N, C-alpha and C positions, 0 to 999 in steps of 0.2 A: 442757552445750553441744552434745554429740552428740545428745541427745534433741531439742533445738531444731532442729538441722540436719535431723534425720530428719523432723520434723513439716513443716518448710518444703519438703522434697523431695516428701513425699507430697501436699502442697497443690498444688505445681507440676505434678506428674504428673496429678492429678485435673483441674486446669484444662485441661491439654493434651489429655487424653482426651475432654473435653467440648467441644472446639473444633468448631464447625460452620461450614464455609465458606459464602459467600453463593451464591445461585442461579446467577449467571453463571459463577462458578468451577466449580461442580459440573457444569453443562452443558458448559462449555468442556473440562473434563477428560474427560467422557464422549465428546465429539466426537473427541478425539484417539485414541480406541479404535476409530474407524470407518474407518480406513485412508484411501487415496486412489486415484484412478483407477478403472478398470473391473474388475468381478469376475463370475465365474460361480459360482453357488451351487446345489448339488443338495440337495434335502430330500425326506424321506419323511413324508407326513402319514398318521397312523393314526386311523381312525374306528372307534369301538366297534361291534361286531357279534358275534353268536353264530352258529355256533361259532367263527368266525375273523374278525378285524377286517378292514375294508376298507383297502386300501393305495393311496395316490395318490402318484406321483412328480412333483416340481416342479423345473423348471429355471429359475432366476432369472438374468437378465443385468442387472447393476446398474451404473449410472454414479454415482448418488447417491440421496438420499432422494426425489427428485422425478422421476427419469428411470429407468424400469425396464421390463423386458419379462419376462413370465412365461409359460412353457409348461407345461401340465398333462397328465399321462398316467395313466390308470387302470391298475392292475396286477392280475394274477391274474384273478379273476372280473369285474373292472371293465374289463379290456382290451377296447377297442373300444366300450365304453359311456360312457367319460368322456374327454374331451379338450377343450382350450381354449387360446387364446393371448390374453393381455391385454397391452396396451401402456399404460403410465401416464406421462403428461406433465403436470407441474404438478398441478392439482386434477382432471384428467380421466382417465377410463378408457375405452379403445377396445377393441373386440372385434368379431368376426363372430358374428351370431346363428345359429340352427340351420339357416337357409336360405342363409346366406352374405352377409347384408346387414350392412354396417358400421354399428355403433352406437357412440354416445358417451354416457357418463353421468358424473355427479359422483361422486368417490370417497366411499364410506361413511365415516361418522365413526369406525367401528371399524377402519379401515385401519391396520394395525400396523407396516408396513414402515419408516416414517420413524424410529421410535424405535431401530432397530438401525443405521441408516446416516446419521443427520443429521450434517452438518458445519457447519451455520450456526446459531449459538445464537439469533439473533433469530427465525428461522423456527420453530424448535422451541418457543420461548417462546409464539409465537402459537398453536401447536397445543395447548400445555398450558393456555393461557387459554381456548380454545374448549372444552376438556374440563373446565372448572371446577376445574382443579388449582391454578392460580395466579390471584391477583387482577389487575385491570387495572393497578394500581400497579406490578406486577412488570415490565410492559412498558416502563416509563419508565427512562431512564438519568439518574438525578438528578445524578450526578457531572458530567455534561456540561451541565447547565442553569445557565449562568453568570449568568442574570438573576434567579435565585432564591436567597435566603439559605438555606443549609442549616441545618436544625434537628437537634437531638440525635437524634430518632427517625427521621430520614429513611432510614437504612440498616437499620433493624430489619426483619427478615423472619421473622415468626412462622409462616410457612407452610413454613419449612425447619427440620427438627429431626433429632435422632438417634433411631433406632428399631431394633428387632430384627425381622429377617425371616429365617425359616428358621434361627434360632439364631445368625445373624450380625449384627453391628452394621452398620447401613446409614444412609445419608442419606435422609430421607423428605421429599418435597415434596408438600404438600397440606394439607388440613384433617383432623385426626385423626378417625377414625370413632368412633361410640358404638354401643352395643348395638342391633342391628336397624336400623341406619342407616349403611350403609357408604358412605364418601365416596370420590370419585376421588383417586388419588394415584400417585406414582412413587417407587420404592425403588431406590437405587444403592448397592452394597456399599462400605463405608467404605474410602477410600484407593485402592481398585482402580478405582472408577468404572465398574463394569459394571452394566447394567440387570438387575435380578433380579426385579422385580415391577412391574406396571402395572395399575391399575384405572381404566377409563374411565367416563364419566358414564352410559353405557348399562348399566353393571353388569358388563360383560364383563371378565375378568381374564386377564393374561398372567403366567406364572411361568417364569423362565428360570434354568437352573442349569448348572454345569460349563462355564464359558467356556474357550475355547481360543484361542490366538494363531495367526493365519495370516499370510500374506505381506503386506508393506507396512503392518504395524501394525494389521491388522484383527482384532478380537476378536468372536467370536460364541458363543452358547450351543450346546453340543452337543445339548442337548435343551431344548425349551420346551413348555409346556402352555397351551392356551387354554380357559378355562372360561366358558361362557355358558349360561343357561337350563338349569342342571343337566346340561349336556353337558361332557365333557372330551375335547379333541382333543390328541393328542400329535404333536409335530413333531420328527423326528430329522435332524440335520445329517449328510450323507453325504460331501460333497466341496466344497472351495473352491479356486478357482484364479484367478490374475490374468489379465486380458485386455489387449491392447495398445491398445485404444481407436482402432482404425484407422477410416478414413472409411467403409469397407465395413460395419463393425460399427455405427457411428453411424447409417448409413442404415437398417440392419435394425431399429434400435430406434425409428425414427420411426413414427407411426401410419399414415403413408402407405404403409408396407410392407404393410398389410392391404388396400390397394386392389386388389391383384392376388389375387383369391380363390384360396386354396390349401385343398384339402380338409382338410389336417392342422390348419389354423387355425380351422376352423368349430367353434363351441361345441356340444358334446354333453354333457349331464349326465344321469345315471341318475335314475330315479324314486325317489330316496331323499331324503327331506326334509332330513335333517341335512346331507348333502353339498351340496345346493342352497343351503341357508341359509348354510353356511360360505363358499361361493364368492361369495355375494352380499354378505355382511357384511364378511368379513375379507380378501377378495382382489379 
């Protein structure tokens, strides 16, 4: 009898450990780790170079995944050679070019910010679909379609699985890769729901480690690396603080704030291909 009970217990534990929540639950739990309100985030971007790496300081003012202001400052030998101010609203990016003319472009598909700050599951699902990480069927809410009789396989999500990433069990969203054919995907550490890896359809990858908790429920990785075209860029988190969300702050985060040309807002980039490509693709 004791042996039978032990076998039943092992079977139940095995089934529990193999449980995989559905996509909406995973994304909803991830969104709870993204805090609320306005934040100031200071980061240090490290570009490989010999004998010493290039260092760029970034100041992010964040309302959410779609409303952001970024100021960029070159450090050490890049001081005075690199500066920029970018305002992001919706799908647009606003900035002043090198002569002070206001420009607007569409965000690049490699824009990574939303994956750290999204709070709307439906919006991030659209981004995942655009990146070929989830199929079109994942955008449907079948449970709310009262005019359709539900079938047994309606809630099957073969694009959500358990997988290992960096030695840790994670929820994987996407199509499993095969040798020499890496597919886009998203990895979130099991039960903690922190983004630990992201591969976009362009082939660029994000690896995020050592998440820390900050005020108002915000979790961010203390270090993350961006890999593209055989390049590795490391980003170190230096400081996070909450902001009040005053009318003055909201005004400064609008793209119209760039209409009054200020020398410090004009984009200056050094003649370094890697840095230029990074700020064009990922910022």
